[in-house]
N, C-alpha and C positions, 0 to 999 in steps of 0.2 A: 748363453747363460741358461742353466737348467731351472726347472720349476722350483726346486727347493731354495735356490739362491734368490729367485724373485720374491718368494714368500718371506725369506729372512730380511731382505732389504725393506720391504714394506712394513714388516713388524718393527724394525729398527726405527723407521721414519715415524711411525705412530708413537713410539715411546719418546723419541727425541723432539717431536713436534717441529721438525725442521722441514723446510720446503725442498731443499736439495738433499737427495739421498746419496748420489755419487756424482761429483763434479766432472770426472773424466767422461762419464757417459753422455754429458751434455756438450763437451768441448768440441769445437770444430777442428781441432788439431789432433784428435784421437780418432782412429778408424776402427770400425767394427770388423770382427773376424770374417763375417759374411755380409757384404754390402747389400742393403735392402733394394729390391727392385732392379737389380742388374744381372739377372739370370741370363738373358739372351746375349749380352755383351761378354759375360764370362764364358759362355759356350763358344762364341766366336774366337776368343783368345785361346781357349783350349784346342780348337781346331788348328790354329796357327802353331801352337807349341807341341802338338801331338807327336812329331818326330822324336822328341825327347823321351817318349815312352818306350821307344825301341833303341835307345842309346845313341840316337843321331842328333845332330844340331839343327834346330829350326832356322828358317831364314830370318834375316833382320826384319823388324816391323816397327812402324811408328804408331803410337797410340795417342790420339789427339782428341781434345774435347774442350768446350768452352769453360770458363771459370765456374767452379762449383759443380761440375758434372761428375766428379768422383773418380777422376783418372788415377790419382795417387791411391785412394782407398781400394780400388779394384786391383791394381797391380800388387800392392803390399799383401792384400788378402790372398790373392792367387799364388804369389810366390811362397808365402808361408805354408799354404796347403800343399803345393808341389814339393817343397823341401821335405815336408813330413812324409810324402809318399815316395818321391824319387831320389831325394838326397839323403845324406847321412850326416849326423853331427860330427864334429871334429873328433870327439872321443871314439865314436864308432869307427871312423875311418882309420884312426891310428891302430885300433885293435884288429880290424880286418886286414890291414896291410901287413902287420906282423904275422898274421896267420896265413898269408900268401893268397888272399882273395884276389881274383882278377875281375870281379864284377864291375861294370862301369858305374861311375858316380857322376851325376849331373847336379851342380849347384845352381840355384836361382838367387842371384845377388841383386838386391835393390839398393841403389845409390841415390841418396837425396842430394841433388845438385845445390840446394840452398845451403848446405853445410859442407860442401866439397868444392873448393875454389882453386885447388892446386893439384898438380900431379901427385905430390906426396900424400895429400889427403885422400885422393882417389885410390891409390894403391892400398892405403891403410883400410879404407872401407871395404874393398874387395877381399883383401887378405883376412880381415876379421871374420869373414864368412867361410872361406875355403881352407884356411890354414889351421892345423892342429896346434901350432905353436903360438904363443902370445905375440902380438904385433907391437913392436916398439913405437912409442909416441914421439921419441926424440933420440938423439945420439946416433942416428943412422941416416944415410943419404937417400935421396929419391931413387938413384940408380940401384942401390942395394935392395930397396923394396921391390923395384921392378924385377930384379933378378930372382927374388923370392917368389914373386908371382909366376914368373916363367917356369921355375922349377916345379911349382905346384901343378901346372897345367900342360906340361910337355909330355906327360905320360899318356899312353894311348887310351887309358880307361878313365881319364879325368876331363870333364868338360864343365863349362859354365855358361849360363845365360845371364847377361848383365843388363839391367834396366837403369838408364840414367834419367832421373825425373827432374823436371823443371829446367831442362837443357836450354830452353829459350828465354830464360829470365836473365836480367843483368847480373854480372859478376859470377855467373856459374860456368862450369866447363861446357863448351859447346859439344855437340855430338861428334863432329869431325875430330876434335881434340881427343875425345874418349877413344875413338877408333885408332888414333895414332898411338895412344898409350897402350892399347891392347894388341898392336900390330905384331909383336913377337910371339903371341899365342893365338894368332888369327884363326888357325885351323882348329882350335879347341874352344873358341868363344863365339857366341852369337849375341847380338845387341838389340835392345829395345829402347827407342827414344820416346819418352813420355812428356807431354806438354800440351800447350794450347795450339801449337803449330808444328808442322813437319820440319825436320832439319833443313837448312839451306841446301838447295840443289837436290832435294829428295825427289826421286822418280821411280818408275816401275822397276828399273834395273837395280836401284838401291835396296828395295824391299817393298813389302806391302804396307797398307795403311788401314788401321781400324779406327773408325770415328765413333766416339761415345757421345750420344746426344745429351742435351740438357734434360733435366728431370721434367716430366709432365707434372701438372698440379697434383693429381691424385697420387703419383709416385712420391712426390715431396711430402704430402700429408703422411704417407706411410713412414717415411724417413724420420720426420719430426715425432710422430707417435711412438715409433720404436725407441728413439732416444729418451723421450719424456717418460716412457713406461718404466725404465730402469734408472733414470737419472733424477726423477722428481718423485715426491710423495704422491700417493693417489689422490685424485680430486683437485690437484693444484692448478691444472690447466684444462679448460674445457675444449671440446672438439671444435666448436665454432672458432675459437681463437687459433687453434691449430690450422684450420682451413684458411682463415684470413692471413695467417703468417705465410703459408705456402703460396698463396696468390701474390702477396707482397714480394716474396723472394724471387718470383718469376723464373723458376727452374734452377736457381743457384743454391745448392745445399749448404755451402759455406756460409752464405749470408743468412739463411734461415736458422742454422745452428748458432751462428754468432748472435743473432737477435734473441733466440731462445735462451742461450747462456746468459746474456746481458740482462734480460728480463728477470731471470731467476736470481741473479746477484742483487738486482735492485729490490726485488720483493723481500729477499732475505735481510737486506740491510735496514729495511723499515719494519722488520718483524711482522710482515703480512702473513696471513695464513693461506693465501693463494696468489697467483699471478693475475693482476688486474690489467684492464685495457691500458691504463696509464703507464704501467710498467712496460708493456709491449711497445707503446708509442715512443716512449723515451729510448727504449732499446733500439728500435728501428732507426731513430735519428742518429744513434751512435755507430751505425753501420753505413759507411758512405756508399752511394750508388756507384756502381762500376769501380769499386775500390779494389784493393789488393788483399790477398789472403793474409790473415793475421800471423800465420807462421813465418812469413817473410820478415816480420819485425822481430819475432822470437829467435830467429836464426842470426840476428845481428850481434855484434859484440856487446858486452854489458855496458860499456861507456856510451855507445850509440843508443842502446835501449834507455839509458838514463836520460839522455837528451830528449828522446821522444816522450818519456814519462813527464818531464817538465813542460814540454811543448803542449801536451794535452791540458796542463793546468794553467798556463799563463794566458793573459788576455791577448788575443791575436787579432781582434776585429779592427780592420783598417790600419793596422800597424806594420811598418816595414820590417824586413828581416833583421836589419841591424838592431832595432829596438827589442825585438823578440829575443835575439841572441844575447843581448845584454841582460835581459831579465833571467834567462836560463843560466847564464854564467853566474849571476848573483846567487842563484839557488844551488850551485854546484861548485866543484873545485876546478872547473875548466875556465879558460880565458874566453873573452868575447870572440877573439879571432878563431879559436878552435871550434867553438860552438857554431859560428857562422859557416866555417868550412864544412862541418858535419851536416848542417842544414842543406847546403847546396849539394853535397854529395848524396844525401838521402833523397833530395828532389830529383837528381839525375837518375837514381835507381827506381824512381816511381813510388817510393814509400810515402812521401809527402808531395804536395803539389804547390808549385809557385802560382800565386794569384796576383795578377797585375793590379796596382793601385792607381787612383787618379793622379795625374801629373800636375805639378804646381809651377813648373818652369820649363826651361829648354833642355835641362839635363836628362840623364838616363832615367827612364820610367821606373819608379820603385815597385817592389813586389812584396807580398806577404806569403805566408805558407799555411797550408791546412793539411791535417792528417788524411790519408787515403786508406786507412786501416780501421777496423772496429776498435774504438778506443776503450770501451769498458772491458772487452775481452783481453785486450793487451795489458791493461793495468792490473787485471786480476792474475794473469798467467806469467807476466814478465818477471824476470829476476830483479829488475830495477824497481825502486820504490821512491816515493816522495812523502813528505810530511803530511800532505793533504790527500793521500790515497783514500779511495772510497772505503768507508767502514764496512767490513765484511764479518763483523762479530756474529751475525746471524748464520754464518756458514761454518761455525766452529764444530758442529756435529757431523759434518760431511766427511766422506772419504776423499782423499786427494792423491 
């Protein structure tokens, strides 16, 4: 963001008297074009991908890091920049091909495993980057899409580096499955596995590993300050609060930004003129310790998001799943059985957690459920809504 844009945002905030200048700049699911404090890691990745500068394919690599280390942000930012420098847009490729250009093209394709659970969806995601033709969403088979991909990458001057992110999360395509899908174009494709762990069976023969460390406290202070400087009105959050938030998040940028976002929403909903310690304390309570990234909930179907939205609202304290499911069903068009099945499914995925309850007899021990995701961020960003959603009228002047 250039200086003129920064000045314009602050001037707008002064006129609107709103705490939030730009919600996206606070959101833990939106990445910066240039990740803060990750220069050394970016250099290490560039070393690994350097063969692409000479039209060659780099070796496979696993990029691993703990939750909130910024693995997704780093890869998406790097791929965007590399495509600008080494790749070509679909329109440019179509033009140069007609002109008889033989210059090599390397695409850098980022695939979000949270939103790609099938071979069909995977081929769609890759083709949407490398194909000059529109990619059908229906009315075509998986094999047909696979053939389109093959035709795009069998030319000697067409290559792709494909990163599969979140390969190690439930319900996503595993790395080995991705390699199978790309087998017909193996000589034209290199792969990057991005997640918290290496793919199963990964060793030195499979490829190298780049480990991204958790943020140190001072680095996380810089991340929070950078987001607050463009997402919040000036003077809304003091430096001591930023420092305390960084210490609390303990290296996890997702948790830090989720709490910052939640505190801003809470302050806006009460028409406060700055973020107070009470807002931050309440926001931190709404971010579970060792929880899951809020984007995992936002990648769910709308029906499942609706169940989670009601789950946040209902009384869960000491109540078994069957009672909670009944309350949610009463608030929606779903049956008790369907809600109960969704709750067990979401617990298996790790999005919510089953909590054992005291037993009163010899039968199977009952359990309750609790969210494992930042609830305030989810309620604000989710496509699902409930009648008791948090009042966000104070956010009406922000950009979304």
